[in-house]
ZAGU-880893 format. One record per atom (N, C-alpha, C): residue in one letter; x, y, z. Coordinates in pm, whole numbers, padded with zeros to 5 digits, always signed. Atoms other than C-alpha are relative to their C-alpha. Example, Ala and Ser with C-alpha at 12.3 -4.5 7.8 and 13.67 -1.06 7.14 Angstrom:
# residues 2
a+00089-00119+00000a+01230-00450+00780a+00090+00120+00000s-00082-00119-00006s+01367-00106+00714s-00077+00109+00073
END
This chain:
# residues 430
m-00083-00113-00092m-03291-01534+02783m-00090+00115-00011a+00048-00127+00021a-03464-01237+02864a+00066+00121-00031t-00069-00102+00067t-03383-00920+02732t-00043+00103+00083i+00048-00135-00043i-03388-00554+02844i-00040+00113-00106k+00043-00081+00108k-03613-00334+02609k+00084+00151+00056d-00075-00107-00038d-03442+00001+02555d-00078+00150+00032p+00062-00109-00015p-03615+00289+02729p-00012+00132-00055e-00002-00097+00066e-03472+00557+02535e-00083-00018-00125t+00097+00017+00150t-03676+00419+02254t-00097+00087+00004v+00142-00041+00013v-04002+00536+02346v+00052+00181+00078i+00015-00121-00032i-03862+00917+02467i-00052+00083-00123g+00060-00085+00116g-03942+01048+02123g-00109-00004-00047t+00167+00026-00049t-04301+00899+02171t-00061+00184+00051s+00092-00156-00062s-04591+01213+02225s+00005-00064+00132k+00028+00036-00123k-04674+00976+02512k+00048-00095+00065p-00057+00120-00056p-04408+00784+02669p-00036-00034+00114r+00072+00058-00120r-04487+00554+02941r+00097+00036+00128l-00095-00016-00102l-04306+00650+03253l+00074-00115+00082l-00049+00180-00041l-04298+00287+03377l+00135-00034-00077g-00094+00060+00084g-04084+00219+03082g+00120+00095-00021v-00129-00095-00020v-03850+00545+03117v+00098-00056+00175l-00078+00015-00108l-03739+00452+03468l+00093-00128+00020g-00043+00119-00004g-03465+00219+03542g+00116+00010+00075p-00099-00059-00095p-03129+00333+03733p-00041+00082+00096g+00050-00117-00125g-03265+00611+03891g-00143+00009+00088l+00098+00054-00076l-03596+00457+04025l+00048-00082+00098i-00006+00078-00087i-03401+00180+04153i+00130+00066+00134t-00103-00099-00055t-03099+00397+04292t-00093+00077+00095g+00101-00081-00165g-03357+00655+04487g-00059-00104+00108a+00038+00084-00108a-03532+00335+04643a+00081-00031+00087s-00128+00084-00081s-03190+00171+04741s+00026+00113+00131d-00018-00104-00080d-03172+00522+04934d-00052+00026+00139d+00081+00050-00119d-03413+00414+05163d+00022-00109+00054d-00053+00164-00057d-03220+00123+05333d-00052+00006+00165p+00000+00039-00189p-03273+00018+05706p+00084+00087+00051s-00076-00134-00061s-03022+00249+05786s-00016+00131-00010g+00093-00133+00039g-03199+00532+05609g-00108+00028+00082i+00096+00002-00047i-03491+00469+05757i+00010-00005+00207a-00009-00041-00137a-03331+00445+06141a+00029+00155+00004t-00065-00143+00028t-03176+00774+06045t-00124+00102-00014y+00137-00112-00023y-03548+00948+05979y-00092-00025+00082s+00056-00009-00139s-03690+00770+06248s+00013+00078+00109q-00045-00066-00140q-03480+00907+06493q-00005+00181-00028a+00056-00133+00028a-03507+01241+06340a-00118+00035+00024g+00163+00030-00010g-03885+01226+06323g-00035+00007+00182a-00015+00033-00153a-03856+01080+06720a+00018+00121+00075q-00098-00063-00114q-03591+01342+06857q-00095+00134-00050f+00011-00086+00045f-03709+01597+06679f-00133+00092-00060g+00112-00014+00019g-04054+01616+06558g-00016+00009-00134y+00039-00014+00096y-04141+01773+06266y+00131+00108-00073g-00105-00104+00018g-03834+02040+06292g+00098-00067-00127l-00094+00040+00111l-03627+01825+06019l-00078+00001-00139n+00079+00004+00159n-03893+01821+05745n+00081+00056-00104w-00031-00069+00103w-03756+02070+05550w+00130-00010-00033s-00186+00071+00050s-03404+01906+05485s-00066-00114-00125l-00002+00062+00116l-03572+01678+05264l-00032+00068-00114i+00037-00097+00127i-03720+01946+05047i+00147+00068-00038f-00119-00029+00000f-03372+02100+05106f+00135-00065-00077t-00117+00081+00041t-03172+01810+04992t-00032-00063-00134y+00058+00045+00081y-03403+01715+04677y+00098+00046-00106p-00121-00044+00106p-03193+01939+04414p+00057-00032+00025l-00134+00056-00036l-02884+01832+04572l+00031-00133-00070m-00037+00115+00039m-02906+01508+04522m-00028-00084-00122a+00040+00044+00137a-03108+01464+04228a+00141+00044-00106a-00080-00044+00062a-02855+01684+04064a+00157-00065-00005v-00049+00137+00007v-02581+01473+04184v+00030-00145-00068q+00025+00125+00082q-02731+01156+04067q-00009+00025-00111e-00040-00027+00114e-02760+01300+03729e+00124-00002-00045v-00098-00002+00040v-02441+01377+03702v+00099-00124-00003s-00093+00167-00022s-02295+01032+03812s-00026-00088-00113a+00061+00080+00121a-02560+00882+03528a+00092+00067-00097l-00036+00002+00168l-02440+01074+03246l+00152-00024-00016v-00126+00063-00020v-02072+01020+03389v-00020-00126-00098g-00013+00208+00031g-02176+00611+03279g-00011+00017-00121r+00043+00004+00144r-02370+00702+02974r+00067+00041-00095t-00071-00046+00109t-02128+00914+02808t+00129-00051-00023t-00116+00062+00005t-01826+00742+02896t-00017-00121-00054g+00030+00146-00009g-01971+00353+02904g+00118-00054+00113h-00054+00076-00108h-01750+00346+03206h-00094+00083+00144g+00010-00033-00128g-01841+00380+03593g+00073+00088+00029i-00114-00094-00048i-01676+00676+03794i+00096-00046+00043a-00128+00067-00054a-01414+00449+03935a+00079-00057-00140g-00077+00023+00091g-01340+00356+03585g+00024+00130-00095n-00065-00121+00060n-01299+00719+03450n+00105+00064+00107l-00110+00008-00111l-01089+00749+03789l+00160-00008-00065a-00086+00103+00044a-00878+00494+03671a+00113+00076-00153r-00089+00008+00138r-00810+00608+03307r-00006+00157+00004h+00015-00099+00052h-00827+00981+03340h+00095+00092+00132y-00069-00080-00139y-00624+01064+03712y+00123-00041+00037r-00075+00091-00088r-00386+00999+03940r-00021-00113+00036p+00047+00146-00115p-00363+00628+04130p-00046+00056+00112w+00044-00026-00117w-00381+00810+04445w-00140+00072+00008v+00147-00083-00004v-00725+01016+04356v-00083-00151+00000l+00060+00153+00047l-00855+00664+04217l-00017-00063+00125q-00017+00112-00096q-00762+00441+04545q-00049+00105+00113s-00033-00075-00127s-00809+00722+04803s-00225+00007-00008g+00138+00045+00055g-01193+00713+04609g-00113-00105+00050v+00043+00149+00022v-01235+00342+04609v+00007-00056+00144f-00030+00073-00135f-01105+00307+04970f-00153+00070+00097l+00144-00061-00117l-01394+00571+05138l-00117-00060-00080l+00137+00067+00058l-01670+00399+04876l+00000-00177+00118l-00017+00093-00061l-01557+00077+05045l-00032-00050+00146v+00007+00002-00150v-01514+00154+05422v-00143+00044+00026a+00109-00030-00056a-01867+00338+05413a-00108-00147-00060n+00097+00090+00039n-02031+00054+05216n-00053-00129+00102v+00050+00084-00072v-01951-00217+05416v-00048+00042+00123f+00072-00016-00137f-02013-00047+05748f-00164+00009-00018n+00148+00038+00058n-02368-00008+05563n-00068-00112-00048l+00083+00139+00015l-02428-00338+05479l+00014-00081+00120g-00011+00084-00131g-02346-00440+05839g-00127+00030+00031a+00117-00076-00096a-02608-00207+05968a-00129-00041-00065d+00141+00067+00068d-02872-00308+05682d-00039-00137+00012l+00022+00116-00009l-02824-00661+05728l-00038-00018+00154g+00031+00046-00111g-02855-00655+06090g-00126+00072+00066a+00141-00050-00032a-03154-00424+06100a-00093-00143-00082m+00082+00124+00051m-03326-00713+05857m+00006-00110+00110g+00036+00086-00105g-03247-00943+06125g-00050+00018+00117d+00097-00019-00100d-03393-00744+06374d-00139+00009+00008v+00131-00012+00030v-03686-00711+06206v-00099-00121+00012v+00051+00122+00002v-03729-01093+06130v-00039-00018+00140q-00025+00063-00154q-03639-01168+06503q-00139+00060+00054l+00089-00133-00073l-03898-00894+06604l-00138-00047-00030l+00144+00060+00022l-04193-01047+06422l-00028-00148-00003v+00055+00147-00026v-04161-01418+06423v+00140-00058+00139g-00110+00032-00083g-03849-01450+06661g+00085-00116-00022g-00122+00090+00024g-03541-01720+06669g+00129+00103-00006p-00162-00057+00029p-03167-01630+06603p+00002+00071-00100r-00020-00100+00128r-03098-01280+06475r+00114-00053-00118l-00129-00026+00078l-02746-01362+06346l-00048-00125-00115a+00020+00121+00132a-02894-01691+06142a-00065+00103-00098y+00091-00075+00180y-03169-01444+05934y+00117+00092-00021v-00087-00093+00064v-02840-01187+05908v+00100-00084-00099v-00059+00098+00078v-02632-01472+05767v-00057-00063-00134g+00068+00071+00144g-02922-01618+05537g-00022+00130-00099f+00033-00103+00099f-03010-01285+05409f+00169+00073-00065g-00134-00041+00050g-02646-01197+05346g+00043-00114-00140v+00001+00137+00116v-02630-01532+05134v-00087+00011-00119l+00099-00016+00104l-02950-01500+04952l-00008+00124-00057c+00005-00090+00032c-02885-01160+04851c+00128-00005-00114a-00143+00063+00109a-02509-01253+04682a-00075-00107-00091a+00030+00080+00071a-02650-01542+04570a-00088+00036-00167l+00101-00068+00113l-02948-01358+04370l+00109+00066-00142q-00088-00045+00095q-02676-01122+04208q+00112-00079-00108v-00063+00038+00085v-02444-01347+04108v-00047-00158-00092f+00081+00087+00104f-02676-01613+03953f-00092+00007-00088m+00114-00079+00078m-02966-01429+03843m+00054+00075-00167q-00009-00091+00158q-03003-01322+03428q+00006+00125+00077y-00006-00146-00057y-02908-00979+03471y-00159+00040-00049a+00112-00115+00024a-03219-00838+03321a-00167-00083+00081r+00098+00083-00095r-03460-01094+03547r+00044+00086+00122y-00064-00105-00180y-03238-00903+03850y-00064+00089-00003v+00081-00168-00069v-03376-00539+03763v-00090-00023-00011a+00154-00021-00024a-03713-00625+03711a-00006-00044+00120i-00028+00060-00173i-03663-00792+04061i+00022+00151+00102l-00025-00096-00031l-03523-00483+04177l-00100+00118-00024k+00124-00086-00008k-03764-00223+04032k-00113-00064+00056w+00126+00056-00094w-04061-00446+04164w+00022-00006+00158t-00024-00014-00159t-03898-00417+04508t-00021+00159+00054t+00005-00156-00092t-03927-00046+04538t-00156-00020+00019v+00094-00008-00032v-04275-00114+04574v-00046-00036+00145s+00030+00002-00138s-04237-00207+04925s+00017+00121+00101l-00008-00157-00070l-04170+00145+05011l-00119+00048+00016f+00161-00070+00034f-04529+00225+04919f-00074+00003+00181a+00015+00041-00145a-04539+00070+05316a-00020+00127+00081y-00034-00099-00111y-04439+00395+05471y-00117+00147-00041f+00092-00102+00024f-04706+00589+05260f-00142-00036+00084a+00104+00055-00116a-04979+00366+05453a-00018+00048+00133t-00051-00052-00150t-04808+00402+05784t-00084+00158+00003v+00021-00132-00067v-04861+00814+05777v-00145+00032-00052a+00180+00019+00012a-05234+00768+05653a-00083-00020+00104i+00070+00072-00119i-05311+00542+05940i+00024+00104+00106v+00037-00085-00126v-05171+00773+06236v-00043+00136-00060k+00073-00126+00025k-05305+01134+06300k+00153+00101-00045v-00114-00124+00084v-05088+01407+06138v-00082+00109+00044d+00050-00124-00029d-05127+01759+06218d+00087+00060-00116w-00042-00045+00133w-05072+01868+05819w+00035+00139+00003g-00047-00172-00008g-05077+02262+05926g+00136+00009+00021e-00131-00072-00065e-04783+02225+06122e+00143-00054-00097v-00043+00078+00078v-04652+01949+05873v+00076+00133-00108t+00054-00059+00135t-04709+02218+05572t+00157+00109+00048t-00047-00088-00071t-04543+02465+05814t+00173-00056-00049s-00167+00007-00040s-04209+02290+05899s+00058-00051-00149l-00053+00030+00091l-04161+02205+05501l+00074+00134-00091v+00007-00129+00035v-04119+02583+05446v+00110+00066+00086v-00071-00054-00097v-03961+02704+05771v+00080-00062+00034p-00105+00073-00072p-03630+02577+05848p+00036+00011+00179t-00033+00015-00183t-03539+02479+06229t+00137+00058+00020v-00120-00070+00008v-03206+02674+06235v+00036+00012+00161s-00048-00038-00127s-03001+02622+06565s+00158-00106+00008f-00213+00019+00013f-02603+02523+06680f-00010-00102+00103d-00010+00093-00107d-02726+02238+06898d+00054-00125-00084k-00074+00097+00092k-02515+01961+06839k-00027-00130-00077d+00090+00146+00048d-02757+01675+06825d-00045+00030-00110l+00049-00014+00143l-02941+01863+06568l+00056+00001-00123i-00067-00036+00137i-02645+01938+06356i+00067-00126-00032t-00062+00133+00055t-02512+01563+06373t-00136-00078-00066t+00071+00037+00111t-02842+01450+06258t-00066+00047-00108f+00032-00061+00135f-02895+01669+05980f+00148-00040-00087v-00161+00105+00090v-02508+01547+05855v-00044-00129-00020a+00091+00095+00007a-02694+01241+05923a-00104-00033-00133v+00077-00050+00107v-02974+01315+05706v+00054+00001-00134l-00078-00034+00139l-02740+01430+05416l+00056-00095-00058g-00092+00118+00025g-02550+01151+05445g-00109-00164-00010t+00065+00105+00059t-02842+00906+05399t-00094+00002-00102t+00073-00032+00154t-02981+01080+05083t+00077+00031-00100i-00096-00055+00097i-02660+01204+04955i+00114-00129+00020s-00093+00050-00062s-02448+00912+04985s+00104-00127-00112p-00080+00059+00078p-02127+00763+04809p-00062-00135-00089y-00001+00121+00102y-02244+00443+04681y-00109-00005-00108l+00068-00028+00110l-02541+00571+04507l+00060+00076-00103f-00073-00041+00100f-02312+00753+04269f+00016-00077-00081f-00064+00126+00091f-02106+00462+04156f-00115-00090-00032w+00112+00131+00077w-02412+00233+04115w-00077+00070-00089q+00051-00064+00129q-02605+00497+03879q+00074-00008-00068s-00107-00022+00096s-02306+00570+03722s+00011-00173-00073s-00009+00180+00053s-02210+00166+03674s-00116-00018-00108e+00125+00018+00069e-02577+00103+03570e+00004+00008-00130e+00038-00028+00167e-02607+00315+03284e+00101-00042-00066a-00071+00075+00084a-02270+00175+03167a-00003-00140-00034e+00013+00107+00023e-02373-00153+03219e-00122-00045-00118d+00096+00019+00148d-02694-00109+03016d+00055+00020-00133e-00088-00052+00104e-02462+00041+02769e+00035-00172-00076r-00039+00130+00027r-02338-00332+02745r-00072-00101-00064v+00097+00098-00007v-02646-00544+02790v-00117+00048-00150i+00101-00089+00084i-02883-00306+02541i+00074+00045-00137p-00098-00042+00118p-02733-00304+02172p-00015+00055-00041r-00009-00089+00078r-02831-00044+02000r+00101+00119+00130r-00074-00093-00081r-02648+00162+02292r+00122+00004-00021k-00103+00047-00002k-02320+00305+02258k+00033+00139+00074p-00013-00109-00073p-02128+00555+02466p-00028+00138-00072l+00071-00106+00082l-02262+00910+02349l+00125+00083-00038t-00111-00030+00077t-01914+00999+02283t+00066-00075-00100q+00008+00087+00159q-01915+00754+02029q-00096+00023-00086a+00125-00012+00035a-02275+00807+01932a-00036+00122+00043p+00095-00081-00016p-02378+01160+01967p-00144+00051-00045d+00149-00029+00080d-02693+01145+01765d-00099-00088+00134q+00079+00072-00096q-02808+00903+02085q-00002+00114+00132a+00011-00077-00127a-02739+01212+02325a-00165+00021+00041p+00076-00046-00024p-03066+01397+02302p-00107-00075+00133a+00118+00086-00052a-03314+01092+02394a+00101-00054+00135a-00042+00056-00132a-03035+00966+02685a-00009+00085+00085i+00002-00138-00142i-03027+01297+02873i-00105+00013+00046r+00158+00037-00007r-03396+01301+02860r-00024-00081+00075r+00014+00133-00055r-03414+00970+02984r+00052-00002+00145i-00072+00003-00116i-03167+01008+03253i-00068+00129+00108r+00032-00089-00068r-03298+01349+03357r-00155-00056+00086i+00139+00082-00032i-03676+01190+03398i+00026-00095+00088d-00023+00114-00064d-03530+00872+03542d+00033+00058+00150t-00103-00057-00137t-03310+01053+03842t-00138+00098+00055l+00142-00121-00084l-03596+01325+03904l-00092-00074+00053v+00083+00049-00044v-03869+01095+03963v+00065-00099+00099g-00086+00096-00113g-03627+00824+04132g+00024+00085+00138m-00046-00087-00132m-03494+01115+04398m-00134+00042+00064a+00140-00039-00067a-03863+01250+04457a-00072-00144+00085f+00026+00102-00060f-03961+00887+04536f+00050-00010+00104s-00071+00008-00103s-03697+00873+04779s-00042+00070+00092n-00031-00087-00048n-03727+01160+04943n-00158+00020+00060l+00164+00017-00038l-04114+01155+04943l-00013-00161+00147v+00004+00130-00101v-04069+00804+05150v+00050+00040+00126a-00079-00064-00087a-03822+00968+05364a-00084+00062+00114l+00135-00101-00095l-04093+01227+05484l-00108-00069+00042a+00113+00070-00078a-04333+00994+05526a+00030-00055+00146i-00106+00102-00080i-04102+00812+05764i+00030+00080+00181m+00005-00112-00118m-04016+01154+05971m-00146+00008+00015i+00141-00040-00054i-04384+01274+05971i-00077-00132+00106t+00056+00111-00090t-04506+00905+06130t+00065-00006+00126t-00113+00059-00143t-04219+00861+06400t-00026+00151+00046a+00047-00139-00082a-04285+01255+06480a-00131+00004+00068a+00135+00013-00052a-04690+01219+06516a-00026-00103+00069t+00024+00139-00103t-04660+00901+06722t+00160-00013+00120l-00129-00005-00094l-04283+00870+06880l-00003+00135+00063h-00045-00134-00078h-04216+01246+06965h-00123+00057+00053a+00136+00008-00091a-04571+01298+07060a-00022-00027+00103n+00041+00101-00145n-04567+01052+07313n+00129+00022+00074n-00160-00030-00057n-04192+01150+07426n+00078-00134-00043v-00067+00100+00025v-04058+00875+07290v+00153+00059-00123t-00103-00081+00060t-03713+01026+07166t+00119-00026-00055d-00102+00056+00039d-03459+00789+07144d-00024-00117-00105i+00042+00089+00132i-03485+00610+06807i+00091-00037-00045q-00089-00002+00061q-03158+00456+06709q+00000-00124-00137t-00031+00071+00141t-03263+00159+06452t-00142-00011-00024s+00136+00025+00084s-03551+00091+06215s-00093-00092+00056a+00102+00089-00054a-03641-00202+06411a-00092+00037+00133q+00073-00086-00115q-03696-00015+06716q-00099+00109-00007a+00149-00073+00075a-03927+00220+06542a-00087-00044-00021a+00064+00090+00005a-04117-00029+06439a-00085-00044+00109e+00061+00040-00101e-04154-00184+06763e-00082+00104+00093a+00070-00064-00060a-04232+00165+06939a-00102+00024-00040l+00132-00071+00098l-04507+00252+06678l-00101-00110+00049k+00110+00128-00045k-04684-00101+06848k-00114+00078+00094p+00046-00039-00117p-04828+00044+07139p-00080+00142-00045l+00047-00167+00023l-04890+00434+06976l-00122-00015-00106a+00060-00053+00078a-05014+00361+06634a-00098-00144-00027g+00073+00147+00058g-05153-00022+06611g+00062-00110-00017h-00065+00099+00048h-05037-00352+06523h+00004+00016-00157f+00001-00011+00112f-05111-00277+06179f+00101+00041-00074a-00109-00138+00023a-04877+00014+06159a+00108-00061+00011f-00148+00070-00055f-04605-00165+06339f+00040-00090-00113a+00007+00094+00084a-04654-00450+06090a+00036+00037-00143i+00013-00077+00141i-04651-00241+05770i+00157+00064-00009f-00152-00077-00015f-04318-00042+05900f+00079-00096-00030a-00062+00100+00011a-04180-00344+05970a+00061-00065-00140l+00024+00055+00099l-04216-00518+05666l+00048+00088-00137g-00042-00116+00078g-04111-00178+05463g+00149-00042+00024i-00121+00005-00041i-03810-00240+05649i+00097-00090-00085l-00051+00115+00066l-03747-00603+05525l-00012+00022-00158g+00024-00014+00150g-03839-00487+05166g+00131+00072-00065t-00116-00135-00012t-03578-00190+05161t+00104-00056-00032g-00117+00074-00025g-03332-00419+05275g+00085-00092-00113f-00056+00058+00139f-03320-00647+05011f-00006+00051-00160l-00061-00084+00089l-03302-00370+04766l+00109+00045+00011a-00085-00090-00054a-03076-00177+04938a+00156-00102+00027v-00091+00097-00015v-02837-00487+05020v+00116-00019-00099p-00074+00041+00110p-02734-00578+04658p+00049+00143-00034v-00057-00114+00065v-02678-00227+04555v+00144+00016+00072l-00131-00018-00064l-02431-00170+04848l+00138-00098-00048a-00131+00095+00016a-02210-00464+04759a-00012+00004-00198g-00025+00027+00151g-02254-00432+04381g+00081+00117-00016s-00093-00148+00003s-02131-00037+04418s+00119-00026-00031a-00142+00016-00047a-01827-00153+04581a+00084-00089-00115a-00046+00120+00109a-01779-00467+04326a+00024+00038-00115y-00017-00070+00123y-01811-00213+04027y+00108+00101+00035a-00129-00156-00011a-01569+00095+04181a+00123-00107-00002i-00141+00058-00001i-01307-00188+04291i+00032-00090-00120g-00048+00051+00124g-01348-00373+03967g+00054+00108-00146e-00026-00101+00088e-01340-00082+03742e+00171+00089+00021a-00146-00011-00033a-01005+00036+03923a+00098-00061-00032r-00061+00118+00020r-00861-00269+03877r+00013-00042-00150r+00003+00070+00128r-00935-00271+03518r-00057-00160-00035w+00048+00140+00005w-01123-00611+03553w-00124-00011-00082r+00107-00004+00062r-01418-00743+03361r-00115+00000+00094v+00085-00044-00132v-01693-00602+03566v-00131+00007-00030g+00150+00010-00001g-02117-00618+03542g-00049-00135-00002l+00110+00134-00005l-02402-00838+03619l-00049-00056-00108g+00045+00076+00089g-02467-00904+03302g+00087-00060-00107r-00116+00091+00037r-02168-01099+03251r-00068-00144+00107r-00031+00174-00075r-02135-01514+03346r+00091+00024+00125p-00075-00008-00069p-01955-01528+03670p+00141-00064-00050s-00132+00022+00059s-01714-01728+03474s+00062+00078-00053e-00087-00101+00090e-01609-01414+03271e-00017+00099+00098a-00010-00095-00088a-01604-01202+03564a-00004-00049+00129k-00015+00071-00154k-01472-01408+03868k+00050+00124+00093a-00019-00106-00107a-01318-01126+04063a-00070+00097+00041f+00121-00089+00007f-01585-00908+03992f-00097-00035+00124y+00122+00122-00093y-01845-01177+04169y+00047+00005+00131g-00067-00037-00110g-01581-01220+04413g+00007+00094+00061t-00020-00104-00076t-01556-00908+04529t-00146+00060+00049l+00157-00022-00060l-01946-00839+04560l-00024-00109+00125a+00018+00148-00101a-01957-01193+04752a+00121+00045+00153v-00105-00002-00089v-01632-01081+04976v-00088+00119+00098a+00032-00123-00065a-01796-00721+05078a-00144-00068+00056t+00145+00040-00104t-02136-00905+05163t+00046-00075+00132a-00041+00032-00143a-01945-01105+05392a-00005+00066+00083l-00043-00104-00113l-01750-00843+05570l-00134+00069+00040g+00145-00027-00049g-02102-00710+05619g-00081-00078+00103t+00081+00106-00083t-02256-01003+05772t+00087-00016+00096i-00112+00035-00104i-01924-01062+05971i-00022+00107+00121m-00056-00123-00084m-01931-00695+06117m-00122-00041+00119n+00103+00027-00093n-02276-00806+06327n+00059-00119+00087f-00058+00097-00137f-02051-01093+06529f+00110+00075+00043l-00121-00098-00063l-01808-00797+06624l-00075+00056+00089p+00060-00053-00137p-01890-00638+06962p-00003+00195-00041i+00022-00085+00054i-02005-00348+06773i-00207+00035+00048d+00153-00022-00037d-02359-00183+06905d-00059+00037-00139p+00086+00002+00147p-02604-00235+06604p-00062+00144-00002m+00098-00092-00010m-02810+00048+06714m+00075+00131-00027r-00089-00110+00031r-02512+00311+06690r+00038-00039-00105a-00065+00015+00121a-02392+00177+06390a-00108+00016-00136l+00120-00055+00100l-02702+00256+06217l-00008+00125-00035f+00034-00169-00004f-02729+00611+06285f+00166+00042-00041w-00155-00074-00002w-02308+00684+06288w+00046-00095-00160s-00006+00032+00154s-02336+00486+05910s-00028+00102-00099a+00075-00116+00120a-02550+00759+05767a+00091+00110+00063v-00080-00090-00023v-02319+01022+05951v+00149-00015-00078l-00123+00032+00125l-02001+00836+05769l-00010+00043-00091n+00042-00031+00157n-02173+00863+05478n+00003+00140-00041g+00006-00169-00011g-02211+01250+05526g+00085+00027-00041v-00140-00008+00037v-01852+01290+05572v+00047-00031-00110l-00053+00021+00099l-01740+01102+05301l-00016+00053-00145a+00010-00033+00138a-01938+01200+05027a+00061+00133-00029v-00040-00131+00062v-01755+01542+05019v+00110-00019-00058p-00119+00019+00113p-01468+01427+04866p-00028-00076-00134i+00021+00110+00083i-01589+01157+04659i-00109+00099-00097i+00056-00087+00083i-01842+01453+04518i+00075+00084-00049a-00069-00106+00033a-01589+01694+04445a+00085-00089-00132m-00064+00090+00097m-01387+01374+04235m-00104+00026-00131i+00145+00010+00093i-01741+01350+04043i+00044+00095-00081m-00030-00102+00097m-01721+01697+03941m+00075+00035-00075q-00104-00041+00051q-01421+01756+03819q+00043-00144-00136v+00000+00109+00071v-01453+01399+03615v-00119+00075-00144a+00059-00035+00110a-01787+01536+03442a-00009+00124-00044s-00072-00129+00044s-01632+01870+03412s+00100+00021-00122s-00166+00081+00072s-01328+01732+03199s-00075-00004-00150p+00041+00089+00149p-01406+01754+02829p+00106-00107-00057k-00051+00106-00024k-01128+01530+02852k-00034-00185+00002v+00062+00077-00068v-01343+01249+02979v-00107+00011-00061m+00141+00008+00010m-01672+01350+02889m-00022+00104-00168g+00013-00078+00136g-01601+01545+02509g-00101+00091-00019r+00131-00127+00036r-01877+01764+02391r-00115+00019+00121f+00072+00034-00076f-02082+01618+02672f-00016+00047+00180t-00007-00056-00161t-01968+01801+02996t-00103+00055+00037i+00154-00034-00066i-02233+01917+03220i-00031+00135-00006g+00036-00176-00003g-02406+02247+03214g+00031+00051+00127i+00010-00094-00088i-02379+02522+03398i-00078-00018+00175t+00132+00056-00127t-02704+02411+03656t+00041-00106+00047l-00076+00117-00080l-02530+02099+03728l+00112-00008+00087k-00160-00024-00090k-02207+02225+03802k-00049+00059+00157i+00024-00095-00143i-02372+02515+04071i-00033-00107+00104l+00097+00069-00085l-02607+02251+04215l+00113-00091+00005g-00073+00143-00021g-02305+01983+04213g+00098+00038+00133w-00107-00076-00100w-02054+02221+04389w-00061+00057+00135l+00108-00034-00105l-02332+02373+04606l-00003-00132+00101t+00083+00146-00056t-02397+01987+04719t+00110-00001+00101t-00132+00027-00050t-02012+01951+04814t+00013+00088+00097f-00022-00119-00122f-02008+02303+05010f-00079-00024+00127v+00126-00016-00147v-02335+02230+05230v+00042-00096+00075m-00035+00124-00076m-02216+01888+05291m+00126-00007+00112g-00128-00009-00044g-01856+02006+05360g-00055+00106+00129l+00000-00064-00095l-01967+02264+05571l-00095-00028+00144a+00043+00096-00061a-02237+02014+05756a+00081-00061+00100a-00118+00088-00071a-01940+01802+05870a+00088+00069+00077i-00093-00076-00068i-01722+02091+05969i-00101+00024+00132g+00109-00046-00130g-02018+02219+06201g-00035-00114+00093m+00025+00113-00080m-02106+01869+06346m+00162-00032+00107i-00127+00028-00068i-01711+01842+06447i+00017+00132+00083v-00015-00147-00051v-01704+02237+06565v-00079-00049+00138t+00066+00045-00128t-01984+02130+06788t+00017-00116+00082s-00021+00079-00098s-01874+01827+06945s+00083-00017+00114v-00173+00007-00096v-01522+01929+07060v-00076+00107+00072v+00013-00153-00050v-01647+02294+07215v-00093-00039+00135
END
């Protein structure tokens, strides 16, 4: 049976190997660039050119802080976010948080599976819905039947598929002077389309399912790595654990935003430059690249969508299963056998099935991709507020409550996302 080596054991060495330290943070960051996210970034680049590039610099410290806080909750307590809400907060707080997560995840699952089906149909033809069903079954089966250590290794290697977007940005002709300016000079406007797209960018970079997933994976690793214990029980493990989480999260979120930036630059330099401004799905973005950037760029972009879908769909379903299972006090964990956690694995399969079924309903998949990101941006606000309360509570975290820097960044994230959501609503009705 494969085992997971403890990356915290290398933290104290003089030259720790980065790949050995990376884990939940890398997987979480890479899964953030799911097909829904690719559609959002493509639409931003196509519609506004380089105008929203700055948003990815702006969101990096915010998303890194929220993800670090989420990871610290899991590593410190040995329970994910939902598990802590179940133990320390009123039932309505827990139920509202889990419900919001489930709604967002199912919507996102449907959009991502649909995008994967679109891409395969685009590449080889054939029945789109059959591909959607096949991908849903395959992703669920891997989570249920594959041994945890091997599954984690597959997820880490799947992140390599995102390098496809660095390749596409290297192929197309880019005005790097304009790109540099766009990174440091924000585009400020009260245009409702720009504000809605900004909320979508926030929602796809700072998504609820990422918080629950990284927190639960930290708790999961405690169960499968023999030496680890919750920091509240083993405070001597805290220095290495906290440093490992910070490195893992900072690198994982940087990778995520660099990929997103590459997608925005690629679509701005090709689609926007040629007045192709209405891109609502990742597959549509790939197809639009073909006459403008060539077949090679089209193929790389499309295959990247497929690769990141295989990474994001299990994370979306898994985070929903962890949240519901912890809320119900079930035995949870991908490290457990299916016979040991039937309800947990059943929830995972049901979430994937619901996402699959969405593609058979009269819902415009093109709009679903973009609006799933907008939905995440709105729903993240109350969920982040809950996480910040958990992480700041000595009752939950003991002496390992988060420091002032993470508190400021976490609450700033809540304020910014709330303000953006209000701005979107106001400009839509005025």
